[in-house]
C-alpha distance (Angstrom), angle and dihedral (degrees) to the residues before:
residue distance angle dihedral
X1 . . .
X2 3.81 . .
X3 3.80 127.7 .
X4 3.81 94.0 -93.4
X5 3.81 91.2 54.6
X6 3.78 91.7 46.5
X7 3.79 92.4 51.3
X8 3.81 90.9 47.9
X9 3.82 89.7 50.9
X10 3.80 88.8 57.4
X11 3.80 93.8 47.2
X12 3.82 90.7 48.1
X13 3.82 91.8 48.5
X14 3.81 91.1 53.4
X15 3.82 91.4 48.2
X16 3.81 92.4 49.3
X17 3.79 90.5 55.6
X18 3.80 90.4 59.3
X19 3.82 99.4 -96.9
X20 3.78 126.8 122.6
X21 3.79 119.3 -132.8
X22 3.79 133.0 -147.2
X23 3.81 119.4 -175.0
X24 3.80 109.5 -136.3
X25 3.80 99.1 -175.2
X26 3.80 117.5 90.7
X27 3.78 91.6 -152.0
X28 3.81 116.0 47.3
X29 3.80 95.9 171.5
X30 3.79 93.1 94.1
X31 3.78 141.3 25.8
X32 2.91 139.7 -51.5
X33 3.79 104.0 44.6
X34 3.80 117.1 -174.2
X35 3.79 118.1 -148.7
X36 3.77 137.6 173.5
X37 3.82 118.1 -135.8
X38 3.79 119.6 -167.1
X39 3.80 140.9 174.9
X40 3.78 132.4 171.3
X41 3.79 92.0 -75.1
X42 3.78 108.7 38.5
X43 3.78 150.0 0.7
X44 3.80 122.4 -130.6
X45 3.82 130.4 -166.1
X46 3.79 114.5 -140.6
X47 3.80 129.0 -170.9
X48 3.79 108.4 -160.9
X49 3.80 130.3 -150.6
X50 3.80 115.1 167.0
X51 3.80 139.0 176.6
X52 3.78 139.7 171.8
X53 3.78 121.5 -95.9
X54 3.79 104.9 -132.6
X55 3.78 137.7 175.0
X56 3.76 115.4 -73.8
X57 3.77 125.8 -139.9
X58 3.78 87.5 -108.4
X59 3.78 119.3 80.3
X60 3.80 113.2 -106.2
X61 3.80 94.9 13.9
X62 3.77 134.3 105.4
X63 3.78 130.3 -168.0
X64 3.75 142.1 -158.0
X65 3.79 102.7 -105.6
X66 3.78 109.2 -145.1
X67 3.79 89.5 -175.3
X68 3.80 93.4 69.7
X69 3.80 91.9 91.7
X70 3.80 133.4 121.5
X71 3.79 113.2 -105.6
X72 3.80 91.9 -109.9
X73 3.79 89.3 61.6
X74 3.78 89.3 79.8
X75 3.80 84.8 102.2
X76 3.78 89.7 86.4
X77 3.81 115.8 174.2
X78 3.75 117.3 -105.7
X79 3.77 120.7 -119.4
X80 3.82 89.2 -102.1
X81 3.80 95.3 51.6
X82 3.79 92.1 51.2
X83 3.80 90.0 49.1
X84 3.79 88.3 54.4
X85 3.80 91.0 49.3
X86 3.79 90.3 51.2
X87 3.78 90.8 54.2
X88 3.79 93.0 54.5
X89 3.77 121.7 94.3
X90 3.77 106.4 -89.2
X91 3.78 138.1 40.2
X92 3.79 133.0 -62.4
X93 3.80 107.0 -150.7
X94 3.78 124.1 -159.2
X95 3.80 102.1 -170.1
X96 3.77 129.9 -174.5
X97 3.81 116.9 -163.6
X98 3.78 135.2 -160.2
X99 3.81 137.3 165.4
X100 3.79 93.0 -179.3
X101 3.82 93.7 118.4
X102 3.80 95.2 48.7
X103 3.80 96.2 -95.6
X104 3.81 128.6 76.8
X105 3.80 109.3 -107.1
X106 3.79 127.0 -172.5
X107 3.79 123.9 -154.0
X108 3.79 117.7 -160.8
X109 3.77 115.3 -158.9
X110 3.77 130.3 -171.5
X111 3.84 114.5 -77.6
X112 3.79 89.9 -169.6
X113 3.83 90.6 61.6
X114 3.81 103.2 32.0
X115 3.79 100.8 55.8
X116 3.79 99.1 142.6
X117 3.78 125.9 54.7
X118 3.78 112.6 -150.8
X119 3.77 133.8 168.7
X120 3.78 94.3 -88.8
X121 3.77 121.2 59.4
X122 3.81 119.4 -128.0
X123 3.81 91.7 -167.3
X124 3.79 115.8 90.2
X125 3.80 117.9 -178.7
X126 3.78 121.2 -165.8
X127 3.77 117.4 -128.2
X128 3.82 87.6 -131.2
X129 3.81 88.7 60.1
X130 3.80 90.6 54.9
X131 3.81 91.1 47.0
X132 3.79 91.0 50.6
X133 3.80 91.1 50.4
X134 3.79 90.1 51.9
X135 3.80 95.6 48.5
X136 3.81 99.6 37.6
X137 3.79 102.8 27.3
X138 3.81 95.4 -118.3
X139 3.79 139.5 45.4
X140 3.77 137.2 169.4
X141 3.77 133.9 -155.7
X142 3.78 118.3 -157.7
X143 3.78 126.4 -172.2
X144 3.78 128.6 -161.7
X145 3.80 87.5 -120.8
X146 3.79 88.1 72.0
X147 3.79 95.7 -103.8
X148 3.78 117.4 133.6
X149 3.80 128.9 -176.0
X150 3.80 124.9 -167.5
X151 3.81 120.7 -155.8
X152 3.80 128.0 -165.9
X153 3.83 143.1 145.2
X154 3.80 111.4 -69.8
X155 3.81 95.4 -116.6
X156 3.82 90.3 64.0
X157 3.82 92.6 61.3
X158 3.81 99.3 111.3
X159 3.80 94.7 43.3
X160 3.79 91.9 49.9
X161 3.79 91.8 43.3
X162 3.81 96.2 52.2
X163 3.78 94.9 38.5
X164 3.79 103.5 40.3
X165 3.82 113.5 16.5
X166 3.81 96.4 88.8
X167 3.80 93.2 33.3
X168 3.80 94.0 52.9
X169 3.77 106.8 30.7
X170 3.81 100.0 36.7
X171 3.79 93.6 45.7
X172 3.80 112.3 101.4
X173 3.80 96.1 -164.1
X174 3.77 97.8 68.3
X175 3.82 96.1 165.5
X176 3.81 92.8 58.5
X177 3.79 89.9 43.6
X178 3.81 92.0 51.5
X179 3.79 89.4 51.6
X180 3.82 91.2 50.8
X181 3.80 91.5 50.2
X182 3.80 91.1 50.2
X183 3.79 89.1 49.7
X184 3.80 88.2 62.2
X185 3.81 102.2 36.8
X186 3.81 97.1 41.9
X187 3.80 96.7 44.3
X188 3.78 119.1 112.0
X189 3.82 89.6 -158.5
X190 3.81 131.7 63.8
X191 3.80 114.6 -88.7
X192 3.81 121.5 -141.6
X193 3.83 118.5 -137.1
X194 3.79 92.5 -125.8
X195 3.80 91.3 55.6
X196 3.81 94.3 59.8
X197 3.80 135.1 54.0
X198 3.82 94.6 10.4
X199 3.83 92.8 -177.2
X200 3.81 92.8 63.7
X201 3.76 127.4 87.3
X202 3.83 115.0 -105.5
X203 3.80 90.3 -103.6
X204 3.81 92.4 50.2
X205 3.81 91.4 47.1
X206 3.79 92.4 53.0
X207 3.82 92.2 48.0
X208 3.81 92.4 48.5
X209 3.77 93.7 45.6
X210 3.79 90.9 47.6
X211 3.81 89.7 56.2
X212 3.79 90.6 49.7
X213 3.78 102.1 33.6
X214 3.80 98.9 76.6
X215 3.83 95.3 68.2
X216 3.82 94.3 56.8
X217 3.81 92.9 39.0
X218 3.80 91.9 46.2
X219 3.80 93.0 49.0
X220 3.81 94.2 49.4
X221 3.80 95.7 44.9
X222 3.80 95.8 45.7
X223 3.79 89.8 46.8
X224 3.82 90.6 51.8
X225 3.81 91.7 50.0
X226 3.81 94.4 39.3
X227 3.81 91.5 -118.0
X228 3.80 89.0 -67.6
X229 3.80 129.6 128.6
X230 3.81 106.8 -110.2
X231 3.82 90.8 -145.3
X232 3.81 105.7 46.2
X233 3.80 106.5 10.6
X234 3.81 95.7 -117.1
X235 3.80 109.5 161.2
X236 3.81 106.8 -168.8
X237 3.80 136.7 122.9
X238 3.80 93.6 -96.6
X239 3.84 96.0 64.1
X240 3.83 108.6 127.3
X241 3.81 133.0 -144.0
X242 3.81 105.3 -131.8
X243 3.80 129.8 -169.6
X244 3.80 113.5 -121.8
X245 3.80 92.2 -156.2
X246 3.80 105.6 32.8
X247 3.78 122.1 -122.3
X248 3.79 88.8 -117.4
X249 3.81 89.5 60.1
X250 3.79 93.8 48.9
X251 3.79 97.6 -88.5
X252 3.79 115.7 161.7
X253 3.80 131.4 -136.9
X254 3.78 93.5 -118.2
X255 3.78 113.2 129.9
X256 3.83 91.4 -117.7
X257 3.81 89.1 64.2
X258 3.79 90.8 59.4
X259 3.77 137.1 79.0
X260 3.80 131.3 -175.9
X261 3.80 114.5 -120.5
X262 3.78 136.9 168.3
X263 3.85 114.8 -120.7
X264 3.83 93.6 -97.4
X265 3.78 94.8 51.9
X266 3.79 92.3 39.8
X267 3.81 90.3 56.0
X268 3.81 92.9 45.4
X269 3.82 89.4 48.9
X270 3.81 92.0 50.2
X271 3.81 93.0 48.6
X272 3.79 92.2 50.0
X273 3.80 98.7 -112.5
X274 3.78 95.8 114.0
X275 3.80 130.7 31.5
X276 3.78 144.4 150.1
X277 3.79 129.2 -102.6
X278 3.78 125.1 -137.4
X279 3.82 89.7 -99.2
X280 3.84 90.5 53.4
X281 3.81 97.6 -104.1
X282 3.79 119.0 144.8
X283 3.81 106.7 -115.1
X284 3.79 132.4 -171.0
X285 3.78 131.6 -142.6
X286 3.82 108.0 -114.5
X287 3.81 93.2 -158.5
X288 3.81 92.9 52.8
X289 3.80 92.6 47.1
X290 3.80 91.3 49.5
X291 3.82 90.3 54.3
X292 3.81 91.4 49.6
X293 3.79 92.7 48.3
X294 3.81 88.7 49.7
X295 3.80 88.2 56.4
X296 3.80 90.6 55.6
X297 3.80 94.4 -104.1
X298 3.82 98.4 123.7
X299 3.81 95.5 114.0
X300 3.80 91.8 48.4
X301 3.80 90.2 47.1
X302 3.81 90.3 50.2
X303 3.81 90.3 53.2
X304 3.81 90.0 47.2
X305 3.82 92.2 52.5
X306 3.81 92.8 47.5
X307 3.80 90.3 71.4
X308 3.81 95.6 52.6
X309 3.80 125.2 99.7
X310 3.83 116.2 -133.5
X311 3.81 91.0 -125.4
X312 3.79 130.3 27.2
X313 3.79 119.7 -105.8
X314 3.81 107.0 -114.2
X315 3.82 132.3 -153.2
X316 3.81 115.7 -89.7
X317 3.79 90.1 -120.0
X318 3.80 109.3 72.8
X319 3.80 88.9 -153.5
X320 3.82 87.4 70.6
X321 3.80 96.0 51.0
X322 3.82 114.3 115.8
X323 3.82 109.3 -102.4
X324 3.84 112.4 -114.8
X325 3.80 90.4 -119.3
X326 3.83 89.7 58.3
X327 3.80 90.4 53.0
X328 3.79 91.3 48.3
X329 3.81 92.0 50.4
X330 3.83 90.8 46.7
X331 3.81 89.7 57.0
X332 3.80 91.9 47.4
X333 3.80 91.9 48.9
X334 3.80 90.3 55.7
X335 3.80 95.1 45.2
X336 3.81 93.9 -112.1
X337 3.81 99.1 151.4
X338 3.82 98.9 140.5
X339 3.80 111.9 44.7
X340 3.80 138.9 164.3
X341 3.78 129.6 -155.0
X342 3.80 123.0 -130.9
X343 3.79 90.3 -112.0
X344 3.82 90.3 64.6
X345 3.85 93.6 61.6
X346 3.80 91.5 -118.0
X347 3.82 96.7 -162.2
X348 3.79 96.4 53.3
X349 3.80 95.9 78.2
X350 3.81 97.9 43.0
């Protein structure tokens, strides 16, 4: 993975999270590269440094390899120039990348500590940390020296950046911080914003918890559904833990507000094509289906429906079943006011 590929990975990750990207640097053949990321709410300046995460000489460890640079990157910034960059409005990102485990992982490490990039890397990352980030969606590695590295799937970059960059890298008491992060990510129970990071403002707490909350939520939901899509029975690594009532609509991180879905059924649930009735039937949005049929997609829609179970597969423990009122609100949130069940042959009357 050369520098051009690594930079493109970052740009793609930002795009996938719903942000647009504009490269500010005229020359993108060497670091740093300045970019502008924007969504409907804000614009953020990013200064990018990135390297490969490669095998270390020690068994079970990986490292950020500073030597994986194009030759033109010999123009490394001095300690003073990086200090100046850190003072500017925006974020300086030191990103390690690896696809070794079959998924692209990013590792952010502290730009306030690692200000000079020599031939030998001071950042060692345990393979277990990378494995945890892959399985749970987030992992941290804290050293007694005060260094802390956070690792996560690439598509979570903007959420992690806005929620945790200042909290993690500008916090001087890294040991306490690491403990607080573990309190969230390792908890089997939902964590309330006011119970964590008490020194932050309410808005900062919510942003930080949002960046951390998915790992705990994901673990609990996938465990409840045995890592299996509740709609089609797919049992593969890419099954997703989805919120029934979205966080933006006041949905909680309790396990009962989650359901395990494969990417196809997660997307169709988010777009309001597919939902779940209060008696746990899979239901379909008549208006959405009519639009798709009008576009000539009836045969594709028929094939899509053939892989759907009439009722969702529920957790063994009834205490983890989604409450009917959650399912009702989830339908309302997605505008699913006129629905049909699979048993009613929903395509026949379109």
